[in-house]
matplotlib code that plots the C-alpha trace (Angstrom):
import matplotlib.pyplot as plt

x = [-21.4, -21.4, -22.1, -19.1, -16.9, -17.7, -18.3, -14.6, -13.3, -15.1, 9.0, 9.2, 12.2, 13.7, 14.3, 15.8, 18.7, 18.9, 18.1, 16.1, 14.1, 14.6, 11.7, 9.6, 11.8, 15.1, 16.3, 19.5, 19.1, 18.5, 17.1, 14.0, 11.3, 9.9, 7.0, 5.8, 2.3, 1.7, -1.5, -1.4, -3.8, -3.1, 0.4, 3.1, 6.3, 9.8, 10.8, 14.3, 15.9, 19.0, 19.4, 19.1, 16.2, 14.5, 11.2, 10.5, 7.2, 5.3, 1.6, -1.1, -2.7, 0.3, 2.0, 5.7, 7.8, 8.9, 12.5, 15.0, 17.1, 19.6, 18.3, 18.9, 17.7, 16.6, 15.7, 12.7, 11.6, 9.1, 9.8, 8.3, 9.1, 11.2, 13.3, 17.1, 17.5, 15.6, 16.5, 13.0, 10.7, 6.9, 6.8, 9.5, 12.3, 11.2, 13.5, 12.3, 13.9, 13.7, 14.3, 15.8, 13.5, 10.5, 8.1, 7.0, 4.8, 5.6, 2.6, 2.7, -0.7, -2.7, -3.5, -7.0, -7.8, -5.9, -3.0, 0.6, 1.2, 3.2, 4.7, 3.6, 5.5, 3.3, 4.7, 3.0, 2.0, 3.5, 3.3, 1.9, -1.9, -3.7, -4.6, -7.6, -7.3, -6.2, -5.5, -7.3, -5.9, -7.7, -5.6, -7.2, -4.8, -7.4, -8.3, -11.6, -13.3, -13.3, -15.4, -16.7, -16.6, -19.6, -20.0, -23.5, -24.7, -22.4, -19.2, -16.0, -13.7, -14.7, -13.7, -10.9, -9.2, -6.2, -3.4, -4.4, -5.1, -7.1, -6.4, -8.5, -7.7, -10.6, -11.5, -10.6, -13.6, -15.8, -16.8, -19.8, -18.8, -20.4, -19.1, -20.8, -20.0, -18.2, -20.7, -23.6, -24.8, -26.7, -24.7, -24.0, -21.6, -22.0, -22.5, -19.3, -17.7, -14.1, -12.0, -10.0, -7.2, -5.8, -2.2, -2.2, -2.4, -4.7, -4.3, -6.9, -6.0, -8.5, -6.6, -7.3, -9.3, -13.0, -13.0, -11.6, -14.0, -11.2, -11.3, -10.1, -9.0, -5.7, -5.0, -1.8, -1.5, 1.4, 1.4, 3.3, 1.8, 0.5, 3.9, 7.6, 8.5, 11.7, 12.4, 10.8, 7.1, 6.6, 3.9, 2.2, 2.0, 4.2, 7.4, 9.6, 7.1, 7.3, 11.1, 10.6, 8.4, 11.1, 13.8, 11.6, 10.9, 14.6, 15.3, 12.6, 14.0, 17.5, 16.4, 14.6, 17.6, 19.9, 17.5, 17.5, 21.3, 21.6, 19.0, 20.8, 24.1, 22.5, 21.2, 24.6, 26.2, 23.5, 24.0, 27.7, 27.3, 24.8, 27.3, 30.0]
y = [18.1, 14.6, 16.1, 18.4, 15.6, 13.2, 15.7, 16.5, 12.9, 11.6, 3.2, 0.2, -1.8, -2.0, -5.7, -6.5, -4.2, -5.1, -1.6, -1.1, 1.9, 2.9, 2.3, 5.3, 5.7, 3.9, 3.2, 1.5, -1.9, -1.4, 2.1, 3.2, 5.2, 8.3, 10.5, 13.5, 14.8, 18.3, 17.9, 21.0, 23.6, 27.2, 27.8, 26.7, 25.3, 24.3, 20.7, 20.0, 16.5, 16.2, 20.0, 20.3, 22.0, 19.2, 20.9, 24.6, 26.3, 23.1, 23.7, 22.2, 19.1, 18.5, 15.1, 14.9, 11.9, 9.3, 10.1, 7.2, 7.3, 4.8, 3.0, 4.8, 7.6, 11.0, 14.2, 15.9, 19.4, 21.9, 25.6, 28.8, 29.4, 32.4, 30.7, 30.7, 27.3, 24.7, 26.1, 27.4, 24.7, 24.8, 21.0, 18.8, 18.0, 14.4, 11.4, 8.9, 5.5, 4.1, 0.4, -0.9, -1.7, -0.2, 2.4, 5.2, 8.3, 10.9, 13.0, 16.4, 16.8, 17.9, 15.6, 14.4, 17.2, 19.9, 21.9, 21.5, 19.7, 16.5, 14.0, 10.4, 8.0, 5.4, 2.2, 1.6, -2.0, -2.7, -6.5, -8.3, -8.3, -11.3, -11.4, -9.1, -7.3, -3.9, -2.5, 0.4, 2.1, 4.8, 7.1, 9.4, 12.4, 15.1, 17.0, 15.2, 12.3, 8.6, 7.4, 4.1, 3.3, 1.4, -0.8, -2.1, -0.5, -2.6, -1.3, -2.6, -0.2, 0.7, 3.3, 4.7, 7.5, 9.8, 8.8, 5.3, 3.5, 0.5, -1.6, -3.8, -5.9, -5.8, -7.0, -4.4, -2.3, 0.4, 0.2, 2.1, 3.3, 5.6, 7.2, 7.3, 8.5, 5.8, 3.2, 4.1, 2.8, 5.8, 7.3, 11.0, 11.0, 9.0, 6.6, 7.5, 5.5, 4.5, 3.2, 0.1, -0.5, -3.9, -4.2, -0.8, 0.7, 3.6, 5.6, 8.1, 10.7, 12.7, 15.8, 19.3, 20.6, 20.1, 23.1, 25.4, 23.9, 23.0, 19.2, 17.8, 14.6, 13.8, 10.7, 8.7, 5.9, 3.3, 0.9, -2.2, -4.5, -7.2, -8.4, -8.1, -4.5, -3.4, -1.1, -0.1, 0.9, 4.7, 7.0, 9.4, 13.2, 15.9, 17.6, 14.5, 12.5, 15.1, 14.7, 10.9, 11.5, 13.7, 11.1, 8.4, 10.4, 11.0, 7.3, 6.6, 9.2, 7.8, 4.3, 5.4, 7.4, 4.4, 2.2, 4.6, 4.8, 1.0, 0.8, 3.5, 1.7, -1.5, 0.3, 1.7, -1.7, -3.2, -0.5, -1.0, -4.8, -4.0, -1.6, -4.2]
z = [14.4, 12.8, 9.5, 9.8, 10.9, 8.1, 5.2, 5.4, 5.7, 3.1, -21.7, -22.2, -23.7, -27.1, -26.8, -30.2, -29.3, -25.7, -24.6, -21.3, -20.1, -16.5, -14.1, -13.0, -9.9, -10.0, -6.5, -5.4, -3.8, -0.1, -0.4, 1.5, -0.3, 1.5, 0.5, 2.4, 2.9, 4.2, 6.3, 8.5, 7.2, 6.9, 5.7, 3.3, 4.7, 3.8, 4.6, 6.0, 6.1, 8.3, 8.2, 4.4, 2.7, 0.6, -0.3, -0.8, -0.4, 0.3, 0.2, 2.5, 1.0, -1.2, -1.6, -2.7, -3.4, -3.4, -2.5, -2.4, 0.8, 2.2, 5.3, 8.6, 10.8, 9.4, 11.2, 9.6, 10.3, 8.8, 8.9, 7.6, 3.9, 4.7, 7.3, 6.8, 8.3, 10.5, 13.8, 14.5, 13.1, 12.9, 13.1, 14.6, 14.4, 14.4, 13.9, 11.3, 11.1, 7.6, 6.9, 3.7, 0.8, 2.6, 1.4, 3.8, 3.9, 6.5, 7.3, 9.1, 10.7, 13.7, 16.7, 17.2, 19.7, 17.7, 19.0, 18.2, 14.8, 14.7, 12.2, 11.8, 9.6, 8.0, 6.4, 3.0, 2.4, -1.0, -0.7, -3.7, -4.2, -5.5, -9.2, -9.9, -6.5, -5.3, -1.9, -0.1, 3.0, 4.9, 7.3, 9.8, 10.4, 11.0, 14.2, 14.4, 16.3, 15.1, 12.2, 10.6, 6.9, 5.6, 2.5, 1.7, 4.9, 7.1, 8.7, 7.1, 9.0, 12.5, 15.1, 13.0, 15.0, 14.5, 13.8, 12.8, 9.5, 8.2, 5.1, 2.9, -0.1, -2.5, -6.0, -8.6, -9.5, -8.1, -4.5, -3.1, 0.4, 3.0, 6.2, 9.5, 13.0, 15.0, 16.3, 14.0, 10.6, 9.4, 6.5, 6.8, 3.8, 0.6, -0.8, -2.7, -5.5, -4.8, -7.6, -6.5, -9.1, -9.8, -8.4, -6.8, -3.3, -3.0, 0.2, 1.3, 4.0, 6.0, 7.2, 8.6, 11.5, 12.4, 14.7, 11.9, 9.3, 6.9, 6.8, 3.5, 1.7, 0.0, -2.1, -2.8, -5.3, -5.4, -8.3, -9.2, -6.4, -8.8, -9.9, -9.0, -9.8, -11.6, -8.6, -5.4, -6.0, -6.4, -5.1, -7.5, -7.3, -6.0, -7.2, -7.0, -9.0, -11.7, -11.8, -12.1, -15.2, -16.8, -16.2, -17.6, -20.7, -21.2, -21.0, -23.5, -26.0, -25.4, -26.2, -29.4, -30.5, -30.0, -31.9, -34.8, -34.8, -35.0, -37.8, -39.7, -39.3, -40.6, -43.7, -44.5, -44.3, -46.5, -49.1, -49.1, -49.8, -52.7, -54.3, -54.5]

ax = plt.figure().add_subplot(projection="3d")
ax.plot(x, y, z, "-o")
ax.set_aspect("equal")
plt.show()
């Protein structure tokens, strides 16, 4: 049983012209950032926020976001993909209270003992990391018992249970980690190499169900912790992140086009002066 438990848990700026490229996710001052992880195995869902369909055909194990939202209360519900509205949700509705200038991940997942899915809103620690360090957070959102995480044979995270998390600030580099059943030091998974990036928050989610033999891992990365960001830090992955990449590319192309226009204008003026 222990083996089954732990096997699953395991751009820029054109400065001379004063042109600036938008950050990866431009958010208004005071906005909250919300990402969503579908951690309920077995079926795709639609995600509704305040009665509006926000994500369509959202697959298990998928992370979407971040979405910039004004601070306040939001009602989140997950429905079948063919539902006409959110009147018969599979999960929720759950009210999430989002504070200004704060980064969240809402996770739809099973309770520790299985049964009816729920939603847990985690606050992502995007405070600055020290030079040369990164941050690692482990979140247990699986229908499975508690575990310990070992480094060098000693527990560094103990008795982690659903729906809790543990966070470590570590020197950037590769960390060799193992997982054991809570209260033991005999590795049953690993050692596994974990990449700790400087100035980034790496979040590892254990989700799924032990009884149904579908435990799995999802990973979220939030960068920009090593210095003051141009906007609120953004998560990676998902449909909304792809939209951010498109916007960023358009800003880059726009900046280059403007630079080319200015350079061409300067060449015309120079030629005119030469012809005089």
